[in-house]
N, C-alpha and C positions, 0 to 999 in steps of 0.2 A: 624652317618651313613647317607650316601647320597643315594637318590633314583633318578633314571633317567627315567622320563616319556618321551614320544616321542618327545616333542618339548622343554619343559622348563626344564633346568638342574638346580637343586637347590643345594646350599652349605650353611652351617651354621657355625658360630663361636660364642664363648661366648659373649653375650651382643650385637651381631650385626646380623641382618638379611641380608643375601646376596643372590642375584639372578643374573644369567646371562642367556641370551637366545642364544642358538646355532642354527644357520641356515646357509644354503649354497645357493649361487646363481650361475647359469651358466654364466660365464663372458667370454666364449671362444671367441666369435665374437667381443665383446667390447674390449677385450685385443689384438685383432689382431692376434690371434693364429689360422691360417688356415692351417691345415695339416691333413693327414690321411695316414695310412699304407696300401699300396697295392703292390703286386708283379708286375713284368714286365707284366705277362700274366693275372693277376687277378684271377688265379685258386687257389683252396684250397689244392693243393698237398703238400706232405711232403717235406721239413719241414716248408713250407711257412705259413700254417695256425697256426703254433705255435708262429710266430714272431709278434712283435710290441713293440718297446722300445724307450728309450731316457734317458736323465739325466738332472739334474739341476746343475748349478755351477756359481759362480761369475767369469766368464771368463775374464772380463776386470778389475776386482778388484776395482770396483767403489762402492761397498757396497750393491748392490742388486743382486738378483738371475736371471740368464739367463736360457734359455731352449734349449737343443739340442734334436731334434726329428728325428728319422729314418723314411724314407718314403717307403722303400721296393723296390724301383726301378722304379715305375711308374713316380715318380718325384724326383728331387734331395732332399737330406736331408735338414733339416731346422736348422738354428741357430738363435733363437729369442733372441736378445739383449734387455734387460730391459731398457725402457725409463724413469723409475722412476716416472711415472705418471699413473700407472695402465695399460700401454700398452707395447707391444713389437714390434720390427722391425726385419724382417728376414734379416740377414746380412751374410748368409751362403756363398754366392758367394764371397764377398769381403774378408771374413776370410779364404777362401780356403777349405771349407768343403761341398760344394754343389755337392756331388757325387751321381750319380744314381747307386745303387747297391742293392743286396739282403742282407741288413743288418739285424742282429739278435737283439743284445742288446748293451748297452753302459754303461760304468762306468767312473768315474772321479776321478783323483788324481794328485797331483804334483809329478810325478815319478822321476823327475830330480832335485827336491829341488831348483828350481830357483825362486820360488815365484808365479808361474803362474799355473793354473789348466790345465792339459792335459786330453785327452779323448781316451779311448780304445774302439774299436768297433769290435764285432764279425761280420763277413761277409762271404758270399759265392760268392762274386765277382760281376762283372759288366756284365757278359754274361748270358742272361736269359735261354740259352740252356745248356751251359757247366759250371756247377757250379765248383768253384775252391776251393781247400783245402788250398791254401796258400794266402789268401786274407784278413786276419784280418788287422785292421787299428790301428795304434797308432799315434794320432794327437798330436804332440808336440806344445805347446803354445809358440810362439816366443816373446810374450810380447809386440807386436806392432799391435795387432788386426789381426793377421794372425796365421794359423796353418800350420805345415808341417807333412806329413805322413812319419814317420820314422820306421814303423813296420819291414821292411826287415832288415835294419842295426841293429835294436835293438834286433832282434832275436825272435820276437813274432808274426810274420805274419802267422804262422801256428801252430795249436795245434795237431789234429790227423794227423799222418804221412801218412795215406793211403786213406782218403776220406774227403770231405767237412764236417766240423762239427764246432760247437761253439754256445753256448747259453749265459748264464749269465757269468759275470766276476766280480771279487772282488779284492780289494787292501788291503794289510795289511803287517805288519812287522813281519814275522814269526820267524826270527832269531834275532830280537831285535838289529839290527845294525844301525837303524835310517833311512834306506831307505825303500821304499814300494815295496813289491813283488806282483806278479800277479797270481791269480788263475782263471783258465778258465774251465767252465763246458761244457761237450759234451754229446749229446743225440743220435746222429746218429751212432757213433762208440762206441759200448757198452763197449769195453775193453780198448780203447786207446784215448778217447775223453777228459778225465780229465787231466789237465796239471797245474803244479806248476812251475812258472818261478821265479828264484831268481834274484833280482836286484843286478847288479855288481857295482853299484855306478859310472859308467862311461858312462851311456847312453845305456848300453846293458844288456841283461838278459841271464841266463843260465837255461835250462830245467833240473830241479832236481827231477822230478816226480819219476822216477825209483830209484833214489839214496836214497831218504829219506822218501817216502810214499808208502803205499800199494795200491794206487789207480789203478795201472795198473794190479793188480791181482784180483780186485773186479769187477764183472759185475755191471756196474752202468750206468743208463740212466740219466745223470745229467742235471738239469735245473738251480738251484739257489745256487751258492756257497757263503759262508760267512766265513770271518776271524773274530773270536771273542774270547777274553780271558774269558773263562768260569770258571776259578778257581783262578783268581786274582794273577797269578804268573808273569804277564807281557807278557807271550808268548801266542799268539792267537791259539785257536783250529781251525780246519777246520770242518765246518758244511755244509753238502751238501744235499739239497732237491732234490730228484730224483724220477723218474717214476718207476712203476712196482715193488714197494716194495724194492727199492734199495737205499733209503736215507742212508747217512753215517755220523757217528760222529767219528772224529779222534782227539786223544789227542796229543798235542804238547809236545815233550820231550826236553824241554829247547833249542829249535831251532835246535837240531841235527837230529831229526827224528820225524815221526808221527806214533802212534799206533792206529789200528782199535779198537774202543771201543763202537760200535753201540749197540750190544746186552746187554753188561754189563751196559750201561748207561740207558737203558730203552727207547731209542729213536728208530727211524727207523720203527715205527709202521704204518706210513702213507702208504697206499696202492699205491697211485699215488701222491707223493710229487712233487709240482710244484713251488709255490712261498714260501717265508719265510721272517720272520723278527725277530730280537732279541731285547728284552727290559726287564726291570724289571716290570713285570705286577702286582706283589703283594707287591711291595715296601719293600722287605726284603734285598735289597742290592746286590742280585745275579741276573745275566741275565738269562732270560728264552727264549725259542725258540718256535715260532708259525710257523706251516707249513700248507700250503693250499693243498687241495686234492679234490677228487670227492665225493660228499655227498653220492651217491648211493653205493659206495664201501668203506665205512668206514669214509669218511669225513675228515675235518681238524683235526690237532693234536696240542694241546697246552701242551708243555713240561715244567713243573715248576721245576726249579733247587732246588735240595735238598742238594747240596754240594757234593764234592768228585766225580764229574762227574756222578751223579745219578739223574734221573728225574722222576717225577710223571706226567703221562699223564692225563689231567683233562678237555679235550675239552667238554665232555658230561655234567658234572656238572656245568661247567662254562658257557655253552650256546653258544659255538663258533664252534660247529661241523658242522652245516649245512651252508655251503657257496655256495651250488650248485656246479658248475664246476669251482673250484677255480684256480686262477692264481696269480696275484700280491697281496702282502700284505704289509702293512706299519703300524708300531707302532708310535703313536703320541698322545699327549695330546691335543685333539681338543677343549675342553672346558676350558682349563687352570685351572683345578681343582686339579692338583697335582697327577694324575695317568694316566697311558697309555691306550689309546683306540686303536682299531684296524680297519683299513680300508682294505677291500678286494674287488677285482674285478673279474668278472666271465664271462663265455660264452663258447660256443663250436661251431663247424662248422655248426651244424644243427639248433641251436637255440641260442637266446640271453638270458643271465641271468642278473638280476639286481646286481649292486655292493652293498656291505654291509658296514655298520658302526656298530661296536660293542662298545657301550659305557660302560666303566668300572664303575661298581657299587661300587667299593672299598670294596667288601665283598667276592671276589673270583668268582663273576658272572659278566656277560656282558648282555646288552640289545641291540638287533639289532634295529637300528633306522634310517637308511639311508633315506627312503622315507619320513618319518615324518619330518626330518630335512631339506628337500628340496634338498637332493642329489639324484636326479632321473637320474640314469645312467644305461641303459640297452642296452648293445652292446656286441660285441666280445671283452670284456675287456682282456688286457694282463698285461702291466706294469703299475705301480703306481709311480708317482713322487711327493714327498711332498716338499713343499717350501713355504716360506712366501714371495710371489712375490711382494706384496704391502707394505711390511715392517710395518705392523700395529700391530704386536704382536700376531697374530694367524696364524696357519698353513693352507695353501691352498693345494688343491689336483689336480694334472693333471693325466688324464688317457690316456694311449696309447692303442688303440684298433686295432684289425685286421680287415681290410676291412671296417673300420669305421673312422670317424674323431677323432682327439684328442679332449678331453674335459678338460676345465680348470674351476674348481669350486672354487669360492672365499669363504673363511670362513668369515661369517658376525657376529661373536660372539660379543655380546654387552659387554662392559667392564666398565660399571658404577660401579659395585661392584662384588667382588668375582671372578674376572678373571684376576688377575695380572700375570705378566710373566717376564721372562728374557731369553735372547738369547746370546749364547756364541760362538764366533769364536776363534780358537786357531791359533797363529802364532809362529812358532818355530824360527823365526828371522834368518833362514838359518843355524842354528847351527847343526853341526854333532851330530849324536846320538839321535836326537829328530825328530820324524816323522813329515813331512809337514802337516799343518792344524790339527795337533794333532790326526791323524788317529790312532785309538786304545786307545786313552786317556780316562780315567775315570774321570767323573765330579760329585762331590758330593755337592749338594746344600742343606744347612740346614737353615730352618726357624723355627719360633715358633711352626709350625705345625709338624715338624719332618724333616727327611732327605729324599732326592730323589737321585737316582743314574742314570746317563746316560753315554753313551759312544759315541765317534765320530766314525762312521763306514762308510767305502767306499764300501758298499755291495749292491747288487740289491734287489728289491722287487720281481721281476721276469723280467729280461731283462731291468730293469730301475732302476735308482738310484736317491735318493733325495739329498737335500742340505747337505753340510758338516758343519752343524751348530747344536749345541745342543739347542733345544727349551725346556724351562722348565716352565710349569705353576705352579704358587705358590698361587693360590686361592686368599684369602684376606690378605695375608702377605704383609706388606708394604715394606719389604726388605728381602734379603737373609743375615742372620747373618754371615755365612761363605760360601765361595765357594772354594772348594779344587779341583784343577786340577792336575791330576797325569798322566804324559806321561808313555808309556809302560816301559821305562827304569828306572822309579822311580823318574825322575825329577818332582818337585812339585812346584806349585804356589798356594798361599792361599790369597784370597781376602776377605775383611771383610766389613760388613755393605754396601752391594751393593743394592742400591735403586731399587725398582721394576720398571717394564715397560721401559726397555732400552735394547739395544743391546750392548754387551761388547766384546771387543777384548782382549783376554788374551795373553800377550806377554811372551815369554820364558825368557826375560831379567828381572832379579830380581831387577833392578833399577826402574822398574815401580811399585812403592809402594803406590801411592796415586791416588784417583780419579782425573780426569777422566782416568780410566784404558785404556790402549792401546795407550797412549801418554806419552812419556818421556820428562818431562820439569821441571820447577822450583818447582812445588808442590812436586815432588818426592824428591828433595834435602831437602826441609823442613821436609818432612815426614821421610826420613832416619835419619836425624840429631836428630829429636825428639825420634825416636825409638832407636837410638844409646845411647842417654843419659839415656833413661829409660830401657836400656838393653832388648829391645824387641827381641825375637828369630829371627824375620824377618830381623833384622839388623846385625845378626851374619853371615857374608858372606864369611869369610875366615878362614882357619886354623890358630891357634888352635881354634877349635870350643868350645864354652862355655866361651871364653875370648873375651871381647870387647876391641880392641886396634886399632892401626893405620892400621893393615892389613885389617880390615873390611872397614875402610874409603877408603883405596886405592882400594880395590875391587869394592866398589860402584862407585868411580870415573871412573875406567876403564869400568865398565858396562854402566855407564851413557854416556860416550864418544862413546862407541861402538854402542849404540842405537839398532835399529832393521833394518837389511838390509841397 
């Protein structure tokens, strides 16, 4: 059993005393992140005081995480490119995203499967007086350190048909065809603001909301949408954190339609659902759902998955109810001890509330520890962006705040003992049927201490999205014995004996059979031949399966030559 005092987090293993110290430091100015969210006029009118967001992503694919930050219109948006030395440089102008507009939230995904991360931005336009309903932005990454806004031709410039609207957005493959569809939440237009756009795999989208969902028939004040496969059938459900008791849980019917299942699931109990995050908080292999709300009218909700789309709400016994006036939320293993902690940010127009860190005690309870850990952040918090910006194996946190600066807190976790880690980025190698960056993929990491389950999600915390990387703390384990990566369509890669404390790129190409993973070269040839001789199932690459013959060798040669992109 692990106990979580305010500053020192302890973990133990047989015959070995392990200790790691978790603290945070405010590195905002040192990192060169100078940004804040303010509207054109600086007023707190609707919907302005609800806004402040951004996203992390490796936009130049150089191996470190960059930051896109919305400014609200008083200044152009920021694109902070990571210098790989703990600092960032704003390159928004040269990349073509330095727009002054009333932006709401941002999400990141490779929607056109060309290998580069694109950005979707909900926006109400560039005019401080005349807000525009048809002004959302889809920045297509051109792969040459520039973006082009293609929202109009892509068909996603507008969500609500009759008024300006748009808050959080999420990406996921609801029909399991390998490309990423877009879900947009709306709060201003209670009956028409929620929109599901199907990716046509040709650079355009089709609004299929009325065709396959009940969203246009449900009064919903939507803030934070999420695609997540909650029953392990490959098809993601729609989870929607929404205001005024209107949060929704929709079951995916094999990509053909969605059924409203809120009441039956035991969810939707949050009176004012705002932010949300999905993770396996009790390490049982099933994803759970945490929703932020207002403490004085019921507080946060923690829905623990019981299977078959049924949940137990345990916020009170778990100690996660009181988040003050909650907005963004993020699940992350901050102390690398092999369980998921929760970060929450708070605030309201009339007062500031401190952000919270709920440390997972690995017994169904959490201990709130933000102030003691050095994360002192008391502003008009809105969005949370999780990212390991310095690539040191622990996850850092950026906060987007309304009418306040962005704050970047570096995780200074000591890693002498008991804080080992692994990070996984998925590359579909451009193959049809496999989601880019493995969005929706399930990653099971098994060590001597047991199994952990994570998923790659392109969903907001509240108007803000973290990195498309699975960060796994493995405590004092020296390696992961197995890492099983399963794309939504069932395509699987299994890695074995993955040494701790490294970032691993998992390629969809089965010719990548030997470390260093993520690189197809002569070691893989040797590994395949050895596996073929020993009749290892990983070397059984072609039909007839169960028989090791020339077809397997030919299949390997073809995969080896094909490489990855």
